[in-house]
All heavy atoms as an XYZ file, in Angstrom:
974
protein
N      33.400     37.350    -38.953
C      32.954     36.262    -39.807
C      31.572     35.783    -39.389
O      31.177     35.915    -38.234
C      33.934     35.082    -39.734
C      35.150     35.257    -40.609
C      34.829     35.231    -42.083
O      33.852     34.631    -42.505
N      35.636     35.914    -42.863
N      30.859     35.237    -40.340
C      29.532     34.685    -40.103
C      29.570     33.205    -40.445
O      30.011     32.815    -41.535
C      28.469     35.402    -40.964
C      27.110     34.748    -40.780
C      28.418     36.886    -40.588
N      29.110     32.403    -39.523
C      29.046     30.961    -39.741
C      27.600     30.517    -39.712
O      26.854     30.871    -38.786
C      29.837     30.237    -38.661
C      29.758     28.748    -38.757
N      30.373     28.025    -39.756
C      29.104     27.839    -37.990
C      30.108     26.749    -39.599
N      29.353     26.604    -38.537
N      27.205     29.755    -40.720
C      25.831     29.263    -40.816
C      25.832     27.749    -40.671
O      26.612     27.062    -41.330
C      25.226     29.631    -42.173
C      25.221     31.107    -42.542
C      24.675     31.294    -43.959
C      24.402     31.909    -41.547
N      24.946     27.251    -39.841
C      24.858     25.805    -39.655
C      23.422     25.345    -39.777
O      22.560     25.740    -38.989
C      25.415     25.391    -38.301
C      25.478     23.880    -38.114
C      26.354     23.465    -36.950
O      27.036     24.334    -36.390
O      26.355     22.272    -36.627
N      23.194     24.491    -40.776
C      21.855     23.964    -41.018
C      21.634     22.673    -40.232
O      22.585     21.944    -39.936
C      21.633     23.650    -42.506
C      21.846     24.801    -43.444
C      23.225     24.798    -44.059
O      24.153     24.262    -43.429
O      23.373     25.332    -45.178
N      20.379     22.396    -39.954
C      20.007     21.123    -39.340
C      18.562     20.806    -39.700
O      17.818     21.687    -40.139
C      20.177     21.182    -37.814
O      19.346     22.181    -37.258
N      18.196     19.550    -39.507
C      16.812     19.151    -39.705
C      16.551     18.286    -40.912
O      15.456     17.725    -41.048
N      17.504     18.174    -41.805
C      17.284     17.350    -42.986
C      17.265     15.871    -42.652
O      18.011     15.409    -41.803
N      16.402     15.135    -43.337
C      16.325     13.686    -43.131
C      15.442     13.080    -44.203
O      14.903     13.781    -45.058
C      15.744     13.352    -41.757
C      14.343     13.855    -41.495
C      13.835     13.368    -40.134
N      12.532     13.931    -39.788
C      11.382     13.392    -40.164
N      11.365     12.300    -40.911
N      10.238     13.957    -39.782
N      15.263     11.786    -44.136
C      14.355     11.071    -45.015
C      12.924     11.235    -44.492
O      12.662     11.038    -43.303
C      14.729      9.594    -45.065
C      13.796      8.653    -45.830
C      13.804      8.982    -47.313
C      14.207      7.192    -45.594
N      12.022     11.574    -45.404
C      10.621     11.763    -45.024
C       9.737     11.192    -46.133
O      10.140     11.157    -47.296
C      10.319     13.249    -44.782
C      10.498     14.069    -46.046
C       8.927     13.453    -44.204
N       8.556     10.766    -45.765
C       7.650     10.191    -46.760
C       6.907     11.266    -47.535
O       6.737     12.404    -47.064
C       6.648      9.268    -46.078
C       7.270      7.987    -45.544
C       6.217      7.020    -45.039
O       5.132      7.421    -44.654
N       6.555      5.746    -45.033
N       6.451     10.875    -48.701
C       5.623     11.751    -49.532
C       4.469     12.291    -48.700
O       3.808     11.550    -47.969
C       5.107     10.944    -50.721
C       4.186     11.696    -51.622
C       4.701     12.432    -52.671
C       2.813     11.674    -51.438
C       3.864     13.127    -53.528
C       1.971     12.370    -52.289
C       2.496     13.096    -53.326
N       4.265     13.612    -48.786
C       3.194     14.244    -48.043
C       3.559     14.638    -46.621
O       2.750     15.264    -45.920
N       4.757     14.305    -46.202
C       5.186     14.609    -44.847
C       5.660     16.031    -44.670
O       5.616     16.852    -45.593
N       6.131     16.317    -43.466
C       6.578     17.660    -43.114
C       7.955     17.617    -42.457
O       8.332     16.614    -41.852
C       5.588     18.315    -42.147
O       4.307     18.435    -42.722
N       8.671     18.727    -42.621
C       9.980     18.881    -41.998
C      10.190     20.329    -41.633
O       9.640     21.217    -42.288
C      11.105     18.482    -42.962
C      11.579     17.050    -43.044
C      12.720     16.953    -44.060
C      12.013     16.525    -41.693
N      11.000     20.560    -40.623
C      11.452     21.917    -40.310
C      12.979     21.925    -40.389
O      13.647     21.177    -39.672
C      10.989     22.370    -38.938
C      11.740     23.604    -38.468
C      11.219     24.199    -37.188
N      10.247     25.232    -37.471
C       9.936     26.224    -36.626
N      10.508     26.269    -35.436
N       9.039     27.130    -36.955
N      13.496     22.779    -41.243
C      14.930     23.012    -41.306
C      15.265     24.252    -40.489
O      14.478     25.212    -40.461
C      15.394     23.210    -42.747
C      15.082     22.091    -43.739
C      15.677     22.429    -45.111
C      15.573     20.754    -43.244
N      16.425     24.206    -39.853
C      16.885     25.343    -39.074
C      18.256     25.784    -39.575
O      19.057     24.958    -40.004
C      16.993     24.979    -37.593
O      15.748     24.601    -37.069
N      18.497     27.077    -39.480
C      19.798     27.625    -39.850
C      20.208     28.591    -38.744
O      19.626     29.672    -38.618
C      19.734     28.351    -41.180
S      21.263     29.244    -41.580
N      21.192     28.180    -37.977
C      21.694     29.022    -36.897
C      22.886     29.819    -37.402
O      23.852     29.243    -37.915
C      22.095     28.145    -35.717
N      22.794     31.116    -37.248
C      23.866     31.999    -37.708
C      24.684     32.489    -36.524
O      24.141     33.095    -35.602
C      23.276     33.178    -38.464
N      25.964     32.194    -36.583
C      26.878     32.780    -35.607
C      27.416     34.054    -36.243
O      28.179     33.997    -37.200
C      28.021     31.806    -35.311
O      27.520     30.623    -34.766
N      26.942     35.203    -35.751
C      27.229     36.468    -36.445
C      27.580     37.557    -35.450
O      27.025     38.644    -35.491
C      26.027     36.876    -37.284
N      28.527     37.258    -34.592
C      28.925     38.241    -33.597
C      29.457     39.499    -34.276
O      30.304     39.432    -35.152
C      29.991     37.641    -32.691
C      30.385     38.548    -31.557
C      31.373     37.865    -30.627
N      31.761     38.724    -29.535
C      32.610     38.362    -28.566
N      33.123     37.150    -28.572
N      32.916     39.207    -27.615
N      28.947     40.639    -33.877
C      29.370     41.939    -34.393
C      28.990     42.173    -35.845
O      29.533     43.068    -36.495
C      30.887     42.134    -34.234
C      31.320     42.089    -32.781
O      30.516     42.508    -31.929
O      32.436     41.624    -32.510
N      28.091     41.353    -36.370
C      27.597     41.546    -37.722
C      26.087     41.753    -37.686
O      25.409     41.281    -36.782
C      27.912     40.327    -38.602
C      29.315     40.324    -39.144
C      30.379     39.947    -38.342
C      29.564     40.689    -40.459
C      31.672     39.928    -38.833
C      30.851     40.667    -40.962
C      31.898     40.298    -40.144
N      25.604     42.434    -38.691
C      24.170     42.593    -38.882
C      23.752     41.715    -40.063
O      24.375     41.782    -41.136
C      23.793     44.060    -39.184
C      22.293     44.178    -39.446
C      24.218     44.966    -38.040
N      22.738     40.915    -39.862
C      22.258     40.066    -40.957
C      21.162     40.801    -41.706
O      20.141     41.178    -41.123
C      21.758     38.722    -40.432
C      22.952     37.945    -39.853
C      21.094     37.926    -41.549
C      22.617     36.581    -39.334
N      21.400     40.989    -42.986
C      20.470     41.748    -43.807
C      19.320     40.878    -44.275
O      18.164     41.251    -44.164
C      21.223     42.319    -45.015
C      20.308     43.083    -45.941
O      19.519     43.905    -45.434
O      20.365     42.863    -47.161
N      19.628     39.720    -44.805
C      18.590     38.804    -45.272
C      19.116     37.381    -45.161
O      20.315     37.153    -45.141
C      18.177     39.117    -46.706
C      19.183     38.750    -47.762
C      18.869     39.414    -49.087
N      19.250     40.809    -49.066
C      20.043     41.379    -49.958
N      20.516     40.671    -50.953
N      20.342     42.650    -49.890
N      18.182     36.468    -45.073
C      18.523     35.055    -45.048
C      17.639     34.316    -46.046
O      16.536     34.765    -46.343
C      18.356     34.465    -43.642
C      19.293     35.086    -42.620
S      19.190     34.332    -40.991
C      20.125     32.805    -41.273
N      18.153     33.206    -46.522
C      17.403     32.474    -47.541
C      17.759     30.993    -47.472
O      18.761     30.594    -46.861
C      17.714     33.014    -48.933
N      16.907     30.218    -48.108
C      17.167     28.803    -48.311
C      17.249     28.552    -49.815
O      16.383     28.991    -50.573
C      16.054     27.948    -47.722
C      16.063     27.929    -46.238
C      15.347     28.722    -45.380
C      16.838     27.051    -45.404
N      15.632     28.399    -44.084
C      16.541     27.381    -44.068
C      17.744     26.030    -45.654
C      17.124     26.710    -42.997
C      18.321     25.366    -44.591
C      18.021     25.702    -43.284
N      18.297     27.864    -50.192
C      18.465     27.383    -51.555
C      18.477     25.854    -51.512
O      18.686     25.259    -50.467
C      19.791     27.866    -52.151
C      19.804     29.315    -52.577
C      19.846     30.348    -51.649
C      19.791     29.657    -53.939
C      19.866     31.677    -52.050
C      19.815     30.980    -54.347
C      19.858     31.980    -53.395
O      19.881     33.298    -53.795
N      18.271     25.251    -52.665
C      18.395     23.796    -52.731
C      19.036     23.398    -54.048
O      18.955     24.122    -55.043
C      17.043     23.111    -52.566
C      16.065     23.339    -53.703
C      14.724     22.689    -53.364
N      13.746     22.870    -54.433
C      12.462     22.535    -54.323
N      12.000     22.001    -53.184
N      11.643     22.723    -55.333
N      19.674     22.248    -54.001
C      20.297     21.713    -55.205
C      20.033     20.221    -55.259
O      20.472     19.460    -54.392
C      21.791     21.983    -55.209
C      22.476     21.594    -56.507
C      23.880     22.157    -56.611
O      24.485     22.567    -55.616
N      24.420     22.202    -57.813
N      19.296     19.840    -56.277
C      19.006     18.428    -56.500
C      20.115     17.821    -57.354
O      20.803     18.542    -58.088
C      17.658     18.281    -57.188
N      20.295     16.509    -57.289
C      21.344     15.869    -58.100
C      21.211     16.200    -59.574
O      20.126     16.070    -60.154
C      21.104     14.376    -57.840
C      20.462     14.331    -56.507
C      19.591     15.560    -56.433
N      22.288     16.670    -60.165
C      22.292     16.979    -61.584
C      21.634     18.288    -61.960
O      21.502     18.598    -63.149
N      21.236     19.061    -60.965
C      20.557     20.324    -61.246
C      21.314     21.488    -60.616
O      22.144     21.303    -59.727
C      19.121     20.286    -60.724
C      18.245     19.278    -61.438
C      16.787     19.438    -61.028
C      15.897     18.479    -61.791
N      14.457     18.646    -61.426
N      20.976     22.678    -61.079
C      21.606     23.875    -60.521
C      20.960     24.240    -59.179
O      19.798     23.896    -58.925
C      21.475     25.042    -61.510
C      22.269     24.846    -62.790
C      22.252     26.087    -63.658
O      21.548     27.046    -63.318
O      22.956     26.085    -64.681
N      21.711     24.951    -58.379
C      21.172     25.427    -57.113
C      20.096     26.467    -57.398
O      20.266     27.339    -58.253
C      22.296     26.022    -56.261
C      21.915     26.313    -54.835
C      23.114     26.725    -54.014
N      24.092     25.647    -53.886
C      25.147     25.704    -53.073
N      25.369     26.769    -52.330
N      25.985     24.685    -53.029
N      18.994     26.400    -56.674
C      17.893     27.327    -56.904
C      17.403     27.912    -55.582
O      17.467     27.272    -54.524
C      16.727     26.609    -57.598
C      16.109     25.484    -56.798
C      14.870     24.880    -57.447
O      14.433     25.385    -58.504
O      14.320     23.924    -56.888
N      16.888     29.132    -55.685
C      16.314     29.789    -54.522
C      14.996     29.123    -54.162
O      14.141     28.924    -55.020
C      16.098     31.271    -54.806
C      15.393     32.058    -53.703
C      16.269     32.157    -52.461
C      15.022     33.457    -54.208
N      14.823     28.814    -52.889
C      13.574     28.249    -52.392
C      12.743     29.338    -51.710
O      11.570     29.522    -52.021
C      13.851     27.101    -51.400
C      12.545     26.582    -50.807
C      14.615     25.979    -52.085
N      13.362     30.041    -50.781
C      12.649     31.072    -50.028
C      13.649     32.050    -49.448
O      14.780     31.676    -49.123
C      11.820     30.451    -48.915
N      13.204     33.296    -49.323
C      14.065     34.358    -48.809
C      13.269     35.210    -47.848
O      12.081     35.453    -48.068
C      14.591     35.204    -49.971
C      15.488     36.407    -49.651
C      16.548     36.564    -50.730
C      14.669     37.678    -49.534
N      13.941     35.681    -46.800
C      13.300     36.593    -45.860
C      14.223     37.780    -45.651
O      15.411     37.635    -45.346
C      12.946     35.892    -44.533
C      12.171     36.845    -43.623
C      14.176     35.314    -43.840
C      11.472     36.118    -42.467
N      13.651     38.958    -45.857
C      14.410     40.188    -45.686
C      14.485     40.566    -44.205
O      13.743     40.041    -43.383
C      13.723     41.320    -46.466
C      13.569     41.070    -47.942
C      14.841     41.333    -48.727
O      15.872     41.686    -48.160
N      14.776     41.143    -50.045
N      15.352     41.521    -43.903
C      15.462     42.010    -42.528
C      14.117     42.582    -42.066
O      13.754     42.497    -40.894
C      16.560     43.070    -42.427
C      16.919     43.472    -41.001
C      18.061     44.451    -40.941
O      18.479     44.965    -41.998
O      18.548     44.713    -39.832
N      13.360     43.132    -43.017
C      12.052     43.698    -42.707
C      11.005     42.636    -42.392
O       9.954     42.931    -41.847
C      11.553     44.531    -43.893
O      11.341     43.695    -45.019
N      11.304     41.397    -42.793
C      10.347     40.314    -42.607
C       9.603     39.923    -43.869
O       8.883     38.918    -43.872
N       9.754     40.697    -44.924
C       9.091     40.339    -46.170
C       9.731     39.078    -46.741
O      10.928     38.839    -46.555
C       9.160     41.481    -47.174
O      10.493     41.711    -47.564
N       8.914     38.289    -47.426
C       9.361     36.976    -47.905
C       9.128     36.807    -49.398
O       8.256     37.451    -49.990
C       8.628     35.861    -47.153
O       7.220     36.019    -47.317
C       8.966     35.876    -45.675
N       9.908     35.935    -49.970
C       9.792     35.568    -51.379
C       9.930     34.062    -51.473
O      10.754     33.468    -50.761
C      10.907     36.228    -52.209
O      10.849     37.644    -52.048
C      10.755     35.890    -53.686
N       9.127     33.460    -52.339
C       9.147     32.007    -52.501
C       9.250     31.614    -53.969
O       8.718     32.298    -54.849
C       7.877     31.378    -51.929
C       7.731     31.537    -50.440
C       7.006     32.602    -49.915
C       8.313     30.622    -49.566
C       6.881     32.761    -48.543
C       8.182     30.773    -48.196
C       7.474     31.844    -47.692
O       7.347     31.996    -46.338
N       9.888     30.486    -54.204
C       9.843     29.891    -55.532
C       8.419     29.413    -55.786
O       7.713     28.980    -54.865
C      10.810     28.714    -55.605
N       7.992     29.497    -57.038
C       6.633     29.093    -57.372
C       6.360     27.648    -56.967
O       5.248     27.301    -56.558
C       6.400     29.253    -58.882
C       6.274     30.710    -59.287
O       6.036     31.561    -58.410
O       6.417     30.995    -60.493
N       7.378     26.815    -57.054
C       7.187     25.391    -56.790
C       6.900     25.075    -55.323
O       6.444     23.970    -55.014
C       8.426     24.610    -57.237
O       9.580     25.066    -56.545
N       7.159     26.018    -54.439
C       6.954     25.739    -53.014
C       5.901     26.647    -52.374
O       5.590     26.482    -51.190
C       8.281     25.858    -52.217
C       9.351     24.974    -52.849
C       8.750     27.295    -52.118
N       5.377     27.590    -53.135
C       4.378     28.506    -52.580
C       3.196     27.726    -52.036
O       2.682     26.811    -52.684
C       3.906     29.486    -53.657
C       4.869     30.627    -53.920
C       4.329     31.566    -54.991
C       5.322     32.681    -55.272
N       4.873     33.547    -56.385
N       2.780     28.107    -50.840
C       1.644     27.433    -50.216
C       2.024     26.181    -49.451
O       1.209     25.636    -48.703
N       3.260     25.708    -49.624
C       3.700     24.503    -48.922
C       4.835     24.801    -47.941
O       4.929     24.174    -46.888
C       4.192     23.450    -49.924
C       3.121     22.996    -50.898
C       3.604     21.801    -51.729
N       4.773     22.118    -52.541
C       5.916     21.446    -52.473
N       6.064     20.444    -51.625
N       6.930     21.780    -53.260
N       5.716     25.738    -48.304
C       6.867     26.062    -47.468
C       6.677     27.446    -46.851
O       6.089     28.339    -47.469
C       8.148     26.089    -48.300
C       8.608     24.743    -48.798
C       7.813     23.614    -48.731
C       9.872     24.611    -49.355
C       8.246     22.386    -49.200
C      10.333     23.402    -49.838
C       9.505     22.278    -49.749
N       7.233     27.613    -45.657
C       7.205     28.900    -44.980
C       8.574     29.183    -44.393
O       9.112     28.352    -43.647
C       6.164     28.917    -43.856
O       4.871     28.619    -44.395
C       6.126     30.293    -43.193
N       9.111     30.350    -44.723
C      10.378     30.775    -44.139
C      10.090     31.760    -43.028
O       9.178     32.588    -43.133
C      11.315     31.395    -45.204
C      12.701     31.663    -44.615
C      10.719     32.665    -45.789
C      13.744     32.066    -45.655
N      10.848     31.645    -41.955
C      10.696     32.569    -40.835
C      12.057     32.784    -40.195
O      13.015     32.071    -40.499
C       9.694     32.024    -39.816
O      10.131     30.783    -39.302
N      12.112     33.774    -39.315
C      13.406     34.095    -38.691
C      13.192     34.562    -37.271
O      12.271     35.349    -37.012
C      14.140     35.160    -39.509
C      15.564     35.420    -39.065
C      16.353     36.038    -40.195
C      15.964     37.470    -40.479
N      16.534     38.413    -39.543
N      13.984     34.050    -36.381
C      14.013     34.497    -35.002
C      15.210     35.433    -34.889
O      16.354     34.980    -34.823
C      14.147     33.295    -34.059
C      14.096     33.684    -32.596
O      14.457     34.833    -32.273
O      13.710     32.850    -31.781
N      14.936     36.726    -34.877
C      16.036     37.695    -34.890
C      16.870     37.621    -33.614
O      18.082     37.833    -33.646
C      15.484     39.102    -35.075
C      14.936     39.315    -36.470
O      15.472     38.804    -37.453
N      13.853     40.058    -36.580
N      16.223     37.326    -32.504
C      16.964     37.268    -31.239
C      17.978     36.122    -31.244
O      19.041     36.230    -30.647
C      15.994     37.103    -30.084
N      17.633     35.051    -31.940
C      18.513     33.889    -31.985
C      19.335     33.836    -33.266
O      20.142     32.919    -33.440
C      17.684     32.605    -31.887
C      16.956     32.443    -30.571
C      16.046     31.223    -30.616
N      15.284     31.071    -29.394
C      15.643     30.323    -28.369
N      16.768     29.646    -28.431
N      14.899     30.233    -27.300
N      19.115     34.802    -34.185
C      19.785     34.768    -35.487
C      19.611     33.411    -36.161
O      20.563     32.825    -36.697
C      21.281     35.078    -35.343
C      21.582     36.547    -35.554
O      20.752     37.288    -36.070
N      22.755     36.966    -35.162
N      18.396     32.929    -36.116
C      18.093     31.613    -36.677
C      16.949     31.724    -37.668
O      15.940     32.365    -37.384
C      17.728     30.615    -35.574
O      18.830     30.493    -34.675
C      17.403     29.259    -36.155
N      17.144     31.119    -38.821
C      16.096     31.058    -39.832
C      15.541     29.645    -39.887
O      16.263     28.670    -39.628
C      16.634     31.462    -41.195
N      14.279     29.558    -40.237
C      13.606     28.270    -40.319
C      12.944     28.121    -41.685
O      12.549     29.106    -42.313
C      12.538     28.151    -39.237
C      13.063     28.332    -37.844
C      12.938     29.564    -37.199
C      13.671     27.289    -37.160
C      13.424     29.749    -35.915
C      14.162     27.465    -35.878
C      14.036     28.690    -35.263
O      14.522     28.862    -33.992
N      12.839     26.887    -42.099
C      12.059     26.589    -43.297
C      11.115     25.445    -42.930
O      11.556     24.313    -42.727
C      12.948     26.187    -44.469
C      12.215     25.971    -45.780
C      11.657     27.300    -46.307
C      13.128     25.338    -46.845
N       9.834     25.782    -42.814
C       8.821     24.772    -42.544
C       8.290     24.254    -43.863
O       7.786     25.039    -44.679
C       7.688     25.367    -41.699
C       8.128     25.638    -40.277
O       8.456     24.671    -39.584
O       8.155     26.818    -39.883
N       8.443     22.969    -44.065
C       8.079     22.346    -45.336
C       6.947     21.355    -45.107
O       7.093     20.429    -44.290
C       9.300     21.638    -45.930
C      10.504     22.557    -46.095
S      11.884     21.765    -46.942
C      12.352     20.540    -45.730
N       5.850     21.563    -45.791
C       4.689     20.692    -45.673
C       4.360     20.086    -47.024
O       4.770     20.593    -48.078
C       3.492     21.480    -45.145
C       3.724     22.029    -43.756
O       4.075     21.289    -42.834
N       3.542     23.321    -43.596
N       3.586     19.019    -46.986
C       3.158     18.352    -48.206
C       4.353     18.089    -49.131
O       4.312     18.419    -50.321
C       2.102     19.203    -48.922
C       1.391     18.463    -50.022
O       1.400     17.226    -50.076
N       0.779     19.206    -50.924
N       5.374     17.504    -48.568
C       6.602     17.278    -49.322
C       6.398     16.279    -50.451
O       5.622     15.311    -50.316
C       7.712     16.808    -48.384
C       8.333     17.931    -47.551
C       9.054     17.374    -46.336
C       9.269     18.762    -48.402
N       7.104     16.538    -51.535
C       7.015     15.710    -52.732
C       8.403     15.169    -53.077
O       9.413     15.772    -52.690
C       6.502     16.556    -53.903
C       5.219     17.294    -53.632
C       4.985     18.369    -54.678
N       3.758     19.124    -54.444
C       3.436     20.245    -55.084
N       4.250     20.727    -56.001
N       2.313     20.853    -54.808
N       8.474     14.087    -53.820
C       9.793     13.558    -54.210
C      10.657     14.596    -54.907
O      11.887     14.599    -54.741
C       9.442     12.392    -55.137
C       8.118     11.923    -54.634
C       7.383     13.174    -54.212
N      10.047     15.506    -55.652
C      10.823     16.531    -56.359
C      11.413     17.569    -55.416
O      12.201     18.425    -55.846
C       9.986     17.226    -57.440
C       8.663     17.776    -56.962
C       7.502     16.835    -57.207
O       7.675     15.597    -57.017
O       6.408     17.325    -57.566
N      11.057     17.525    -54.136
C      11.684     18.397    -53.146
C      12.991     17.809    -52.634
O      13.709     18.469    -51.862
C      10.741     18.626    -51.957
C       9.483     19.376    -52.340
O       9.603     20.351    -53.111
O       8.390     18.978    -51.883
N      13.293     16.588    -53.032
C      14.546     15.955    -52.623
C      15.730     16.761    -53.123
O      15.842     17.057    -54.315
C      14.627     14.517    -53.172
O      13.598     13.727    -52.558
C      15.984     13.897    -52.899
N      16.604     17.153    -52.195
C      17.747     17.991    -52.543
C      18.596     18.245    -51.301
O      18.170     17.943    -50.179
C      17.278     19.326    -53.120
N      19.755     18.801    -51.536
C      20.539     19.381    -50.440
C      20.062     20.819    -50.267
O      20.007     21.565    -51.252
C      22.032     19.350    -50.771
C      22.582     17.944    -50.788
O      22.121     17.116    -49.983
O      23.479     17.666    -51.610
N      19.726     21.165    -49.052
C      19.206     22.497    -48.761
C      20.292     23.310    -48.068
O      20.888     22.863    -47.069
C      17.964     22.403    -47.883
C      16.745     21.977    -48.648
C      16.607     20.677    -49.120
C      15.730     22.894    -48.943
C      15.498     20.294    -49.854
C      14.616     22.510    -49.668
C      14.497     21.216    -50.124
O      13.402     20.845    -50.858
N      20.522     24.498    -48.614
C      21.597     25.365    -48.132
C      21.032     26.657    -47.562
O      20.155     27.284    -48.168
C      22.560     25.711    -49.269
C      23.293     24.521    -49.824
C      22.755     23.790    -50.880
C      24.519     24.120    -49.309
C      23.418     22.683    -51.395
C      25.195     23.026    -49.825
C      24.627     22.317    -50.864
O      25.290     21.233    -51.378
N      21.577     27.047    -46.447
C      21.241     28.330    -45.846
C      22.162     29.400    -46.424
O      23.356     29.150    -46.670
C      21.414     28.247    -44.333
S      20.948     29.747    -43.455
N      21.606     30.564    -46.627
C      22.333     31.692    -47.214
C      22.025     32.937    -46.407
O      20.889     33.125    -45.949
C      21.883     31.876    -48.664
C      22.339     33.162    -49.301
C      23.574     33.252    -49.892
C      21.503     34.269    -49.322
C      23.988     34.425    -50.491
C      21.902     35.454    -49.918
C      23.147     35.531    -50.506
N      23.017     33.772    -46.213
C      22.804     35.027    -45.502
C      23.677     36.121    -46.092
O      24.776     35.862    -46.610
C      23.118     34.868    -44.019
N      23.161     37.318    -46.037
C      23.928     38.519    -46.378
C      24.143     39.276    -45.075
O      23.173     39.541    -44.354
C      23.195     39.407    -47.393
C      23.995     40.674    -47.662
C      22.941     38.646    -48.685
N      25.390     39.600    -44.776
C      25.684     40.245    -43.497
C      26.744     41.320    -43.671
O      27.526     41.302    -44.635
C      26.143     39.197    -42.482
N      26.735     42.246    -42.728
C      27.701     43.337    -42.787
C      27.991     43.830    -41.373
O      27.191     43.608    -40.455
C      27.151     44.484    -43.649
C      25.832     45.057    -43.173
C      25.797     46.195    -42.353
C      24.626     44.469    -43.527
C      24.596     46.710    -41.910
C      23.422     44.976    -43.083
C      23.405     46.099    -42.289
O      22.212     46.618    -41.835
N      29.105     44.484    -41.236
C      29.431     45.102    -39.949
C      28.636     46.401    -39.822
O      28.427     47.093    -40.833
C      30.929     45.372    -39.867
C      31.758     44.091    -39.837
C      33.239     44.375    -39.876
O      33.774     44.527    -40.979
O      33.850     44.451    -38.783
N      28.172     46.733    -38.646
C      27.372     47.950    -38.477
C      28.048     49.169    -39.078
O      29.236     49.432    -38.816
C      27.249     48.067    -36.959
C      27.365     46.675    -36.472
C      28.357     46.014    -37.393
N      27.305     49.874    -39.913
C      27.836     51.058    -40.554
C      28.574     50.786    -41.841
O      29.002     51.720    -42.525
N      28.706     49.521    -42.199
C      29.465     49.152    -43.395
C      28.618     48.330    -44.349
O      29.049     47.299    -44.873
C      30.738     48.401    -43.026
C      31.724     49.264    -42.318
C      31.905     49.373    -40.980
C      32.645     50.170    -42.935
N      32.893     50.284    -40.708
C      33.357     50.793    -41.886
C      32.936     50.507    -44.255
C      34.359     51.738    -42.126
C      33.937     51.442    -44.491
C      34.629     52.056    -43.438
N      27.396     48.758    -44.604
C      26.497     48.021    -45.479
C      27.108     47.807    -46.857
O      26.893     46.777    -47.492
C      25.160     48.744    -45.590
C      24.151     48.028    -46.455
C      23.486     46.896    -45.986
C      23.868     48.461    -47.747
C      22.563     46.229    -46.770
C      22.951     47.804    -48.538
C      22.297     46.692    -48.045
O      21.396     46.034    -48.832
N      27.876     48.814    -47.307
C      28.454     48.703    -48.642
C      29.445     47.551    -48.738
O      29.803     47.131    -49.835
C      29.125     50.032    -49.047
C      30.355     50.389    -48.233
C      30.028     51.148    -46.961
O      28.892     51.100    -46.475
N      30.996     51.873    -46.436
N      29.924     47.067    -47.620
C      30.860     45.946    -47.610
C      30.174     44.615    -47.301
O      30.846     43.655    -46.908
C      31.977     46.187    -46.585
C      32.887     47.342    -46.991
O      32.872     47.783    -48.134
N      33.663     47.823    -46.045
N      28.862     44.554    -47.459
C      28.132     43.332    -47.147
C      28.653     42.161    -47.971
O      29.121     42.331    -49.101
C      26.631     43.521    -47.409
C      26.279     43.836    -48.856
C      24.856     44.367    -48.948
N      24.460     44.626    -50.332
C      24.739     45.753    -50.965
N      25.439     46.697    -50.354
N      24.333     45.915    -52.206
N      28.569     40.996    -47.357
C      29.075     39.790    -47.994
C      28.043     38.680    -47.920
O      27.165     38.679    -47.064
C      30.374     39.335    -47.319
C      31.540     40.275    -47.506
C      32.759     39.708    -46.814
N      33.122     38.388    -47.350
C      34.079     37.625    -46.836
N      34.767     38.039    -45.786
N      34.354     36.459    -47.364
N      28.197     37.725    -48.818
C      27.336     36.539    -48.845
C      27.991     35.408    -48.068
O      29.205     35.200    -48.162
C      27.105     36.085    -50.285
C      26.400     37.109    -51.128
O      25.710     37.975    -50.607
N      26.572     37.008    -52.425
N      27.162     34.681    -47.349
C      27.651     33.546    -46.591
C      26.765     32.334    -46.864
O      25.544     32.463    -47.039
C      27.650     33.847    -45.091
C      28.585     34.962    -44.710
C      28.146     36.285    -44.708
C      29.908     34.695    -44.370
C      29.010     37.317    -44.374
C      30.769     35.716    -44.026
C      30.317     37.022    -44.033
O      31.175     38.041    -43.701
N      27.385     31.159    -46.889
C      26.665     29.913    -47.151
C      26.940     28.899    -46.045
O      28.050     28.815    -45.519
C      27.128     29.300    -48.475
C      26.717     30.050    -49.690
C      27.421     31.016    -50.342
C      25.477     29.896    -50.408
N      26.717     31.477    -51.430
C      25.516     30.804    -51.486
C      24.360     29.085    -50.246
C      24.467     30.919    -52.406
C      23.326     29.206    -51.158
C      23.381     30.109    -52.220
N      25.925     28.108    -45.743
C      26.118     26.957    -44.904
C      26.580     25.776    -45.735
O      26.692     25.862    -46.964
N      26.816     24.658    -45.063
C      27.323     23.471    -45.755
C      26.224     22.567    -46.268
O      26.491     21.623    -47.005
C      28.249     22.703    -44.827
C      29.449     23.518    -44.387
C      30.402     22.707    -43.558
N      31.070     21.669    -44.349
C      32.011     20.891    -43.878
N      32.405     21.011    -42.625
N      32.567     19.978    -44.645
N      24.987     22.845    -45.884
C      23.864     22.096    -46.436
C      23.355     20.995    -45.535
O      24.085     20.451    -44.703
N      22.087     20.666    -45.730
C      21.465     19.537    -45.046
C      20.603     18.803    -46.069
O      19.941     19.436    -46.885
C      20.637     20.012    -43.826
O      20.137     18.879    -43.112
C      19.469     20.903    -44.239
N      20.645     17.488    -46.033
C      20.001     16.701    -47.068
C      18.566     16.353    -46.698
O      18.287     15.872    -45.594
C      20.790     15.422    -47.316
C      20.326     14.628    -48.534
C      21.200     13.422    -48.801
O      21.411     12.579    -47.937
N      21.757     13.362    -50.005
N      17.691     16.588    -47.665
C      16.289     16.202    -47.525
C      15.973     15.186    -48.619
O      16.221     15.455    -49.802
C      15.359     17.425    -47.661
C      13.896     16.975    -47.676
C      15.599     18.407    -46.523
N      15.451     14.054    -48.214
C      15.045     13.023    -49.169
C      13.581     12.711    -48.927
O      13.183     12.374    -47.801
C      15.893     11.748    -49.012
C      17.369     12.064    -49.259
C      15.417     10.673    -49.997
C      18.297     10.890    -48.992
N      12.797     12.839    -49.979
C      11.365     12.553    -49.888
C      11.097     11.276    -50.668
O      11.320     11.225    -51.891
C      10.525     13.711    -50.438
C       9.033     13.412    -50.238
C      10.892     15.022    -49.762
N      10.624     10.269    -49.986
C      10.362      8.992    -50.638
C       8.951      8.992    -51.234
O       8.028      9.581    -50.682
C      10.492      7.851    -49.644
O       9.539      7.988    -48.611
N       8.844      8.333    -52.374
C       7.556      8.291    -53.072
C       6.575      7.358    -52.364
O       6.974      6.473    -51.619
C       7.762      7.847    -54.516
């Protein structure tokens, strides 16, 4: 099993910065990719940023140039550095990972964390 635990969410002022962390407990599993999603009140969950095992990244247009996703492979931890935060970034942020047992890529599964709340005040 893979367990994801997010941390770092809090209240921050407009224009401020935050770092979210996602620690993956993934003993005997290989993590293929990790991502951050967010869900604002009354809205659908959306992809914010994704990082592949290769290190390549993808960002939502709304956060390009402001957010950076990174991963410490040795610690199985993903980070989301958020700068120039805006009120519209207010949401619950969820960590996501795709993982599989070595040699069993075809059986890869999706895993979600429980979320961390980010509130950006105007």
